[in-house]
C-alpha positions in Angstrom: 14.9 -7.0 -25.6 18.1 -9.1 -25.9 16.1 -12.1 -27.0 14.4 -10.1 -29.8 17.8 -8.9 -31.0 19.1 -12.5 -31.0 16.1 -13.7 -32.9 16.5 -10.9 -35.4 20.1 -11.8 -35.9 19.3 -15.4 -36.5 16.6 -14.5 -39.0 19.1 -12.3 -40.9 21.6 -15.2 -41.0 18.8 -17.5 -42.2 17.7 -15.1 -45.0 21.4 -14.7 -46.0 21.8 -18.5 -46.1 18.7 -18.8 -48.2 19.9 -16.1 -50.6 23.3 -17.8 -50.9 21.6 -21.1 -51.6 19.4 -19.6 -54.3 22.4 -17.8 -55.9 24.3 -21.1 -55.8 21.5 -23.0 -57.5 21.1 -20.3 -60.2 24.9 -20.4 -60.9 25.1 -24.1 -61.1 22.0 -24.4 -63.4 23.3 -21.7 -65.7 24.5 -23.2 -69.0 28.3 -23.3 -69.1 28.7 -23.3 -72.9 26.7 -23.6 -76.1 23.2 -24.8 -75.6 22.6 -26.2 -79.1 25.2 -29.0 -79.1 24.6 -32.5 -80.5 24.7 -33.9 -77.0 22.1 -31.4 -75.7 19.9 -32.0 -78.7 19.9 -35.8 -78.3 19.4 -35.7 -74.5 16.8 -33.0 -74.8 14.9 -35.1 -77.2 15.1 -38.2 -74.9 13.9 -36.1 -72.0 11.0 -34.7 -74.0 9.9 -38.2 -75.1 10.3 -39.4 -71.5 8.0 -36.7 -70.2 5.4 -37.7 -72.7 5.7 -41.4 -71.8 5.5 -40.6 -68.1 2.3 -38.7 -68.7 0.8 -41.6 -70.7 2.0 -44.0 -68.0 0.1 -42.2 -65.2 -2.9 -41.7 -67.5 -3.3 -45.2 -69.0 -1.1 -47.3 -66.7 2.1 -49.3 -67.1 0.8 -51.6 -69.7 0.4 -48.6 -72.2 4.2 -47.9 -72.2 5.8 -51.2 -71.2 5.5 -54.9 -71.9 4.9 -55.6 -68.2 1.9 -57.7 -67.1 0.6 -59.4 -64.0 2.5 -62.5 -65.0 5.8 -60.5 -65.6 5.6 -57.4 -63.4 9.3 -56.8 -63.4 11.3 -55.8 -66.4 14.3 -53.7 -67.5 12.9 -50.7 -65.5 13.4 -52.4 -62.1 16.7 -53.9 -63.2 18.0 -50.5 -64.2 16.8 -48.8 -61.0 18.3 -51.5 -58.8 21.7 -51.5 -60.6 22.2 -47.8 -60.6 20.8 -47.3 -57.1 23.0 -50.1 -55.7 26.1 -48.5 -57.2 25.5 -45.1 -55.5 24.2 -46.5 -52.2 27.0 -49.0 -52.0 29.6 -46.2 -52.3 28.2 -44.5 -49.2 28.0 -47.4 -46.8 31.3 -49.0 -47.9 33.3 -45.7 -47.6 31.8 -44.7 -44.2 32.7 -48.2 -42.9 36.2 -47.9 -44.3 36.8 -44.4 -42.8 34.8 -44.4 -39.5 35.0 -48.0 -38.5 38.3 -49.2 -40.0 40.0 -45.8 -39.5 41.4 -45.4 -43.1 41.4 -41.7 -42.7 43.1 -40.9 -46.0 39.7 -41.5 -47.7 38.0 -39.0 -45.3 38.1 -36.1 -47.7 35.6 -37.8 -50.1 33.2 -39.1 -47.4 30.9 -36.1 -47.6 30.4 -36.1 -51.3 30.0 -39.9 -51.4 27.4 -39.9 -48.7 25.6 -37.0 -50.5 25.7 -39.1 -53.7 24.2 -42.0 -51.9 21.5 -39.9 -50.3 20.5 -38.3 -53.6 20.5 -41.7 -55.3 18.0 -43.0 -52.7 15.8 -39.9 -53.1 15.8 -40.3 -56.9 15.3 -44.1 -56.5 12.2 -43.4 -54.4 10.9 -41.2 -57.2 11.7 -44.0 -59.8 9.7 -46.5 -57.7 6.6 -44.4 -58.2 7.0 -44.9 -61.9 7.6 -48.6 -61.5 4.6 -49.4 -59.3 1.4 -50.1 -61.1 -0.5 -48.4 -58.3 1.9 -45.8 -56.9 -0.7 -44.4 -54.5 -0.3 -47.7 -52.5 3.4 -47.2 -52.0 2.8 -46.9 -48.3 1.5 -50.5 -48.0 4.9 -52.2 -47.7 5.9 -49.8 -44.9 2.7 -50.4 -42.8 2.7 -54.2 -43.5 -0.9 -54.1 -44.7 -2.4 -57.6 -45.5 1.1 -59.0 -46.5 2.1 -59.2 -42.8 5.2 -58.0 -41.0 7.3 -61.0 -42.1 7.1 -60.0 -45.8 10.4 -59.4 -47.5 9.0 -56.2 -49.1 8.2 -55.0 -45.5 11.8 -55.4 -44.5 13.2 -53.8 -47.7 10.8 -50.8 -47.4 11.9 -50.1 -43.8 15.6 -50.7 -44.6 15.2 -48.2 -47.4 13.4 -45.5 -45.4 15.7 -45.8 -42.3 18.9 -45.8 -44.4 17.8 -42.6 -46.1 17.4 -41.0 -42.7 20.9 -42.3 -41.6 22.5 -40.9 -44.8 20.9 -37.5 -44.2 22.2 -37.6 -40.6 25.7 -38.5 -41.8 25.7 -35.5 -44.2 23.9 -33.1 -41.9 27.1 -31.7 -40.3 28.0 -30.2 -43.7 24.6 -28.6 -43.9 24.9 -27.2 -40.4 28.4 -25.9 -41.1 27.3 -24.3 -44.3 24.5 -22.5 -42.4 26.9 -21.5 -39.6 24.8 -23.4 -37.0 27.8 -24.3 -34.8 25.8 -25.8 -32.0 23.7 -28.0 -34.3 26.9 -29.1 -36.1 28.4 -30.3 -32.8 25.2 -32.2 -31.9 24.8 -34.0 -35.3 28.6 -34.8 -35.4 28.2 -36.7 -32.2 25.4 -38.7 -33.8 27.5 -39.5 -36.9 29.2 -42.7 -35.7 25.9 -44.1 -34.5 24.3 -43.3 -37.8 27.2 -44.9 -39.6 26.9 -48.1 -37.7 23.1 -48.3 -38.0 23.3 -47.3 -41.6 25.9 -50.0 -42.5 23.6 -52.6 -40.8 20.5 -51.3 -42.7 22.3 -51.2 -46.0 23.6 -54.7 -45.6 20.1 -56.0 -44.9 18.7 -53.9 -47.7 21.0 -55.2 -50.3 20.6 -58.9 -49.3 16.8 -58.3 -48.9 16.6 -57.2 -52.6 18.3 -60.5 -53.5 15.8 -62.4 -51.3 13.0 -61.0 -53.5 14.4 -63.0 -56.4 14.4 -66.2 -54.3 10.6 -65.9 -54.4 10.4 -66.0 -58.2 12.5 -69.0 -59.3 10.2 -69.7 -62.3 10.9 -66.2 -63.7 14.7 -66.4 -63.5 16.9 -68.3 -66.0 18.4 -71.4 -64.3 21.9 -70.1 -65.1 21.3 -67.1 -62.8 19.2 -68.6 -60.1 21.0 -69.6 -56.9 20.1 -69.9 -53.2 23.0 -67.5 -52.6 21.5 -64.6 -54.5 21.1 -62.5 -51.3 24.8 -62.9 -50.6 25.7 -62.1 -54.2 23.6 -58.9 -54.0 25.5 -57.8 -50.9 28.9 -58.6 -52.2 28.3 -57.0 -55.6 27.1 -53.8 -53.9 30.5 -53.5 -52.3 32.4 -53.6 -55.6 29.8 -51.4 -57.4 30.1 -48.9 -54.5 33.9 -48.8 -54.6 33.9 -48.2 -58.3 31.5 -45.3 -57.9 33.7 -43.8 -55.1 36.9 -44.1 -57.1 35.3 -42.3 -60.1 34.6 -39.2 -58.0 37.2 -36.5 -58.7 35.6 -33.2 -57.6 37.0 -30.7 -55.1 34.6 -28.1 -53.9 35.2 -24.8 -52.1 34.1 -26.3 -48.7 37.0 -28.8 -49.0 39.4 -26.0 -50.0 38.5 -23.8 -47.0 35.8 -25.1 -44.6 32.9 -22.8 -43.7 33.9 -22.6 -40.0 37.0 -20.6 -41.0 35.2 -17.8 -43.0 34.7 -15.4 -40.1 37.8 -13.3 -40.8 37.2 -10.0 -42.6 40.6 -9.7 -44.2 42.3 -11.9 -46.8 45.4 -12.7 -44.6 45.7 -15.9 -42.7 43.4 -18.1 -44.7 46.4 -20.1 -46.1 46.9 -21.9 -42.8 43.5 -23.5 -43.0 43.7 -24.5 -46.7 42.4 -28.0 -47.1 42.1 -28.0 -43.3 40.1 -31.3 -43.0 42.6 -33.0 -45.3 45.8 -31.7 -43.8 44.8 -32.2 -40.1 42.8 -34.9 -38.2 40.0 -34.2 -35.7 42.6 -33.7 -33.0 44.4 -31.0 -35.1 47.3 -33.3 -35.6 49.1 -33.2 -39.0 48.3 -36.1 -41.4 51.7 -37.1 -42.7 50.4 -38.9 -45.7 48.6 -35.8 -47.2 50.4 -34.4 -50.2 50.8 -30.8 -48.8 52.3 -32.2 -45.6 55.1 -34.0 -47.5 58.5 -32.2 -47.9 59.0 -33.9 -51.2 56.3 -31.8 -52.8 56.8 -28.1 -53.0 56.3 -25.2 -55.4 53.9 -22.4 -56.4 51.8 -24.5 -58.9 48.9 -26.6 -57.6 47.9 -29.4 -60.0 44.4 -30.6 -59.2 41.8 -33.0 -60.5 38.9 -32.1 -62.8 36.0 -29.8 -61.7 38.1 -27.9 -59.2 36.4 -25.2 -57.2 32.8 -26.3 -57.5 30.2 -25.7 -54.7 29.5 -22.4 -53.0 30.6 -19.1 -54.4 32.9 -18.2 -51.4 35.8 -16.0 -52.5 37.8 -17.2 -49.5 38.8 -20.3 -51.4 40.9 -18.3 -53.8 42.2 -16.2 -50.9 43.3 -19.4 -49.0 45.1 -20.9 -52.0 46.9 -17.6 -52.8 47.8 -17.0 -49.1 49.3 -20.5 -48.9 51.8 -19.5 -51.6 50.3 -20.9 -54.8 50.3 -18.7 -57.9 48.8 -21.1 -60.4 46.2 -23.8 -60.2 46.0 -26.4 -63.0 42.9 -28.4 -63.8 40.9 -29.8 -66.7 37.8 -27.8 -65.6 37.1 -25.0 -63.1 33.8 -23.8 -61.7 33.0 -20.4 -63.3 32.7 -18.5 -60.0 35.9 -19.9 -58.6 37.7 -19.1 -61.8 36.6 -15.5 -61.7 37.4 -15.2 -58.0 40.9 -16.6 -58.7 41.6 -14.1 -61.5 40.3 -11.2 -59.3 42.8 -12.2 -56.5 46.0 -12.7 -58.3 45.6 -16.5 -58.8 46.0 -17.9 -62.3 43.6 -20.8 -63.2 45.1 -22.8 -66.1 42.6 -25.1 -67.8 44.1 -27.9 -69.8 42.9 -31.0 -71.5 42.3 -34.2 -69.4 45.0 -36.0 -71.4 47.6 -33.3 -70.6 46.5 -33.2 -67.0 47.0 -37.0 -66.8 50.5 -36.6 -68.1 51.3 -34.0 -65.4 50.1 -36.4 -62.7 52.1 -39.2 -64.1 55.3 -37.1 -64.3 54.8 -35.8 -60.7 54.1 -39.3 -59.4 57.3 -40.6 -61.0 59.4 -37.6 -59.9 58.2 -35.4 -57.1 60.7 -32.7 -58.2 59.1 -32.4 -61.7 59.2 -28.8 -63.0 56.3 -27.2 -64.7 56.6 -23.9 -66.5 53.7 -21.5 -67.0 54.2 -18.6 -69.4 51.3 -16.2 -69.0 52.6 -13.9 -71.7 52.5 -16.8 -74.3 49.6 -18.5 -72.5 51.4 -21.8 -72.4 52.1 -24.5 -69.8 55.1 -26.8 -70.3 56.2 -30.1 -68.7 59.9 -29.5 -68.5 61.0 -33.2 -68.4 59.3 -34.1 -71.7 59.0 -30.7 -73.3 55.3 -31.3 -74.0 53.2 -28.2 -73.7 49.7 -26.9 -74.2 48.1 -23.5 -74.6 45.4 -22.1 -72.4 42.8 -19.4 -72.7 42.5 -16.3 -70.5 40.5 -13.1 -70.7 42.8 -10.4 -72.2 41.8 -7.8 -69.5 42.5 -10.3 -66.7 45.8 -11.3 -68.4 47.0 -7.7 -68.4 46.0 -7.3 -64.7 47.9 -10.4 -63.7 51.0 -9.4 -65.7 51.1 -6.0 -64.1 49.9 -7.0 -60.6 46.8 -4.9 -61.0 43.4 -5.2 -59.4 40.4 -3.5 -61.0 41.1 -0.1 -59.3 44.9 -0.3 -60.1 44.0 -0.8 -63.7 41.7 2.2 -63.8 44.4 4.3 -62.1 46.9 3.2 -64.8 44.8 4.6 -67.5 43.5 7.7 -65.7 45.1 10.0 -68.3 43.1 8.2 -71.0 40.0 8.5 -68.9 40.6 12.2 -68.4 41.2 12.8 -72.1 38.0 10.9 -73.0 36.0 13.0 -70.5 37.5 16.2 -71.8 36.6 15.3 -75.4 33.0 14.6 -74.4 32.7 18.0 -72.8 
């Protein structure tokens, strides 16, 4: 009987997790502005043309939509796939090496999103290969060796590719288990992370140099200016720099970084502040990281200035609770996820959205002087950098503005106008 109850509880949790995931996808896929913009029209046209070309490609073959042939089977398609794939994949293995092996823990907060980028890049890259191959139904041949033998470069590349995808999934799986509240599974996969990192770094090193080795087999098809016996080394080295540039371009802070899922078991709003940015403020031994900005005495105040796309990810209201409970009254960014923005306004936290140029000026001023003062005037809907006097206006829903100015929640607001409601009802009757 107890086992049936436990199974029922797990099924409920699973259904709840699935519903949350579907709700998250629906929210993220919902248009966040005008649909008929010049950018959307142009990209929509390109996508529509692409779909038609893909249909022709599978119907009549590669020769119908490209200039490829048996003599020149590689073209801009493969070049583009390799360049973009290397950039994303490089970011994952370079950063995991820097954080987990070389112990540069200050980069740990962006490991998860970088590994996810790399994993998704490999998944999409695998899909792109099906378009690049003249006979995509034979894609399994390089993996099983077939008539080319086990010493073929493509055999090595195929296995490096497949195994590295599995390693990246293992590296990211603790986040999945944490999101699903599978605590035992999370502990197990976390123990496998270091092994997956070391194995993944080795595989990616071999994969990148293996791609370069393919070019060694075609000297007649490469311009003498670019051909070199060190192409495999060049491929590996370039993947490091491409990967680092992809990592440094990432600027998003999701709700799981704001308040990790393992701290969402409380039923009241109090106490979440102590776990705000928990994995950034503390190491795995629960020791304070002195180099994190919120742990430095030189930074203080009630205004949190954050990078662009703040509050993305799951729809947990606890993220707004944690920021407000920590003592912040205002969050400034150049873009907020819609659900986080609404959750913040509903919990007494003011999200101020500014231009990227103004946000950059705030970061520059704070970096130069940690005591920089920023003034936010909700009544005038303005934010001002005191040191320079530069200011910018921001938008806010009039109803939410009135609630924040008066300290109301939705019920408080209704109580404040109960006389008007009573008068309205009396007039109706």
